[in-house]
N, C-alpha and C positions, 0 to 999 in steps of 0.2 A: 470138302464140304464148305469150309469157311470161305474159300475163294469163290465158290458158286454163289453163296449167300451175298458176298460183297458185290459180285457182278449183278445180281438181281437188284440189290440196293441202288447201284449206280445206273443201271440201264432201264430196268422195268418200272421201278417205283415212281420216278419222275413222270414217265409217260402215263402210267395208270392214274396218278393223282391229277394230272392235267386233264385227262379225259373225264374223270369223275367230277371235276369242279367246273368244267366248261359250261358257260352260261346256258346254251341251248339244250345241252344234255341234262343239266339240272332242271330246267323248265319242263322238259318232257317227263322226267322222273317224278317231279312234284305234282304235275298236272294229272298224270295217270294214277298216282297213289291217292290223290284226293278223291278218286271214285271208289276206293275200296269199301267205305261204309255202305255205299249203295249196292254193290255186288254181294256183300255179306248179308245184308238185310234181304235182298232178292232171293238169295239161296235159302234162307229160312222158310220162305213161302214155297219154294220148290220141295223142300223136305216135308213141309206140312201137307203138301198135296200128294205125298207118296209115303204115308205112314205105314210101317210094317205090321201094325196091330189091326187086325181085320175089323174089329168093332169101331175103332176110331176112323179107319178109312171109309167104312160104310156111312158113318155119321157125316163125314166131310164131303162125300161124293156129290151131293146136290149143289155144293158151293164151289166146285172145282173151277168153274169159269171165272168167278170173281176172285178166287184165291190166286189165279194166274195173272191178274192185272198188275199187282206190285212187281212181279218178275218182269213183265213187259216194259214197265216204266222205270226200271232200274237197269238191269242187265240188257234189256231189249234196246235201249237207246244210249248205251254206254259211251259211244264215241262223241255224242253231243255234249255230255258233261265233261269229257276229257278235253274237248276243244276249249271250253271256257277256262278250265283249270290250267292248261298249258299256256294259253295266251296271257292270263292273269299273272302267272308266275314269271314269265319272261318280261312282261311289262313292269313288274315290280323290280326286277333286276336292273332295268333301265331307268327306274324312278319315273315311270309314266303312270297315267291313271289306269289302275287295274280294272275297274268296272267297265270303263269305256272300251278298252282293248278286248276284254272278255266278250262283251256283247257284239262287237264288230267281228270277232273271230267266229262266233256262232252264226252270224249272218253269212259270212263267207262260206262256212261249212255247209249250211243249209242250201244255199244257192248252188253250190258246186256238187252236192251229193243227193239231196232230197228232191228229185225231179217229180213234180206232181203228175199223177195219172188221171186222165180224163175218162170218167165213166159216163157213157152216153145213154145207157138204158137202166131203168130201175129193175132191181131184183127183189121181189117182195120178201120182206122179212130179213133181207141180207144187207142191201146197200141201195142208196138212192143215187140218181144221176148227179154228177158234179165232179169236182177235182179233189183228189185225195193224195196224201203222202204215205208211202209205204214205210212204216217205222223200221222195217228190217234194214233199210239203207242207213239207219242211224246206229246200228248195232256195232259190236266190236269188230266186225268184218271191215268196217270203214275207219278203223283206228289210225291207219297210216295217213289217210286223207285228213283226218282231224289234226294230226301232228303237223303236217305241212301247212294247212290253212291257219292253224293257230300261230305257228312261227312266222309265216309270211305276213299275216295281218299286222302283227306287232312291228315287224321290220318296215313295212310300208308306212305305218303310222309314224314311226320314229323318223324315217327319212323325210316325210313331209313336214313334220313339226320342226326338225332341225333346220330346215330350209325356209321356215316361216311361211309355208304354203298352207296356211290355216286362217280362220277368221278369229281375230282377237277382239275381245270385249274390253270396254273401259275398266279402269280400276274401281273397285267397290262393288262390282257385280259378284254375287255369291259364287263360290267355286264350282258347285254342281251345275249352275247355269253356264258359267264360262267354259267348263269342260265339254258341255254339250255342243256349244258353238265351235270350239276348237276341233271337235270330231266331225263336223259337217263335211268338209272337203275330203278328209281321209275316208269317211263312210261312203261318199260318192265314188271315189276312186276304187275302193275295195269292192263295192257292189258291182260296178261296171266291169272291172277286171275279171272277177270270178264268174260273173254271169256270161261274159264274152267267151271265156275259156270253155264253159260247159255247154252253152247253147249255140254260139256262133261257130266255134271250132269243133263242137261235139266231142270234147275231150273230157273224160271222167277221171279226175285225179285219183280218187280212191281206188277205182278198179285197176288203173294203170300201176299204181304203187303196190297193190296187193299181188298182182300178177308178177311184178318184177321181184318182189321180196319173198314170195312163197317158197322158193327153193331153200332160202336161209331158214325159214320156219321149219321146213321138213328136216333140216339138220339138227337145229338146237332144240326145237320143241315139236315133237311129232311122235313117231313110232319107231325111230331108229335108235338102236342100242348105242351105237357109236356117238350119235348126237347127244343123247341123254347123258352118257358118261362124260362127254366133253364139257357139257354145261356144269356137271358136278365137279369135275376136275378144276375148271377155271374158278368157280366160286370158292372152293376150299383152298385152292392155291393162292388166290389173292388174300384170303384171310390169314394164311400162315406168313404172309409178308407184311401183315399189319394193316391191310386195307380191307374195308368192308366189302366183301366179295359180291354180295347181292347188289350193293349200291353201285359198284363199278359196272356190273352186268346189266343193271336195270334199264338204262336207255336203249340198249340193244335188244334185250330179251323180253322186257316187260310187255311191250305191245303184243308179242306172240303169245305170252302167257295169258294175257287178258282175252285175246281172241279165242284161244283154245278152250279155256274153262267156260267161256260164254257159249261157245258152240256145243260143248258137251252138255251143258245145262239145258240149252235150247232143244237139243236132240232128245234128251231124257224127258223133258217136259212134253215133247210131242209124241212120246210113247216108245222110244227106242230103249232097249234093254241096256243096263249099265255095263254089260259085258261087250256091247257092240258100238260103243261111242267112238268118236273120231280120233281122240288124242290120248296117248298113254302118259307121256312126259309133261304133264301140266305142272304148274307150281305146287299144286296140292299133292301131287304124287311125291314130290320131294319132301314136302312138309311132313306128311303123315307116315311115309314108309322109310325115309332116309334121315331127315333132320330131326331125329329123336332127341329132344333137349336143345335143339338149335343146330346150326350148320356144323357138319363134322360128326353128328351123332354124339355130342359130348355128355349127355346125361349118364352114359356108361362110365365115363372118366370121373364124373362127379361122385358116383357111387363108390368107385375104387378109392378115390381120395378120402372119402368119409371113413374108410377102414384102414387108412395108411398108418404106418409106424411113425411117420414124420408129423410132428405137431403142426407145422405150417400147412401141409397138404390136407391134414385131417380137418383143421379149422376152415380152410378154404372150401373143402368139399361140403361142409355143413352150411356155410354161408351161401354156397352156389346151388344148393338143392332146390329151394323153393323157386328161384327164377328158372332153373333148369327144367322143372316139371312143367313150366308154362313156356318152354322153348326160348328162353332168354339166356344166352350163354356168354355175354360179354365178360361177366365176372371170372369165368374159368378161362376164357381165351386170353385175357390180359392179366389175369391174376396168377396163373400157373408159372409162366405164360406159355401159351401155344405159339404165339407170334414169335417168329425168328428162332424157333426151338426145334431143331431137326428130330429130336427124340420123340416129342409128342406130335410134331407136324406130320410125320410119316403116317401114323394110324389115322390122323385127322383127315388125310386125303384118301388113304387106301380103304378104310372102313366103309365110307359112303359108296365107293366104287363097287365094292362087293355086295353090300346090301341093296344097292340100286340094281345090280345085275340080277340078283335073286328076285326082287320085286317085279322086274321086267319079265322074267321067264314065267313067273306065276300068273302074270296078267295076260300074256299072249296065249298061254295054255288054258285060260278060262277059269283058273282056280280063284282068282280075286277079280272083282269088277274094276272098271276105270272110275275116275273121279267125276261125280255128277253134281257136286255142290261146293260152295266155298264157305269155309268157316273162319273165324278169327284165328290168326296164327298162334295165339296163346292157348288154344285148346290142347290138352295133353294128347300126345301122339296116338295111342291106341283108340281113344275115344273119337278123335278126329278122323282116323281111318275108318272106324266103324260107321259113323254117320255119313261121311262124304262118299261112301261107296254104296249108298242105299241100304244101310244097316247090314253090311256083310260081315258075318262072324269070321270067315277066313281072312278078311282084311285086318280085322282086329288082332287075330292070332299072328299074322305076318308081322305086324308092327312090334309085337312082343318078341317074336323070334329074332327080328333084326336088332332089337335092343341087346339080346343075349349075344348075338354075333359081334356087336360092337364091344361088349365086355371082353370077349375072347381076344379080339384083335388088339384092344388097348392094353390088356393085362401085361404082356411081356415088356412093352415100352414103358408102362407105368412103373414096373419093378426097377427098371434101369434108372428112370428118373427119380424114383424114391430113394434109391441107393445114393445118387448124387446129392439129393437134398439132405439125407441123414448125415452124410460126411460133412456138409456145411454146418449142420446144427451141432 
């Protein structure tokens, strides 16, 4: 076991750290994560529009259309916000003007993705003749296009600036004015480039990338048990090596997660039953059914620690309880530690694989619904599962059952670790 751990330290850790800190990967992660407040707030309106209490639902029914508006302008145009965030983050890493690059990236994304539709006839009470943009083209389904346009825009801007292909203003000109003139040439190049790609070459970047990468989504984030378990294994595996598993996986899997929950929310808002949505293995599926107390289902271990004979473990359990209830488990991961600890690392990986398999089976058999809303990750597991599945009591029960399963899985490993700790004490 020691040889295996040493091999992982020597071979895997350097590669994982390099990927996790790579400039473009970091920009993608930061840019997409910056949209989380919008999707969470949008989810609240989805929940509000689908209250399980009949009297409340009837009271809100006349306002259904206006209650749907916040969802459309948060989750409905998610890719637009992500474009700005990704470009701003990458520009900051190059010490370029964040605001200018974010605006230019939005320009590139809109030109290449949001093709205006020309309506030639009036439809009374519905639409007037003119040119319109379908905001569905700006949703999470275009997230890959937003990533590429965000990154390319900054690289084009940097290339032109480094070669002084810009308009320079005299000294003494306010920075905001100077930056605007510096951006003139890059803005023209970016506009013509992406306009030419979309309209002259008739090439849709977002559609092409979505088609190209959809098979990967089907594996990691979809309805495949193998893919879901692979994602769980990779995240928990990285954590046991001392690397933030979700952070490493984020650049690869985050776009798929965002697309999946946005699609589920959109389908549910359109009237589809929570049992018949598109994706099972959303991020919320992991959060509420598997990551009970945080990645690895560590709330169970915290509870075991609280009743340990070891003074250190007992004190650590008490200190970790409050964060654990809100799914923050760094105290237990690094305090026990679970990192580089084969005794606790084994149940940390195996437990989520078992609870994930059970949740999958109960979902495909229709016992529990799929996730139709996004809540803050700090919501306690059972409550998050209850609300995010359209107030499903079986989902709440499943979250509690999985906690008990985690307790059973962790217990023998906990006793071995406790014995070790007692001998030290």
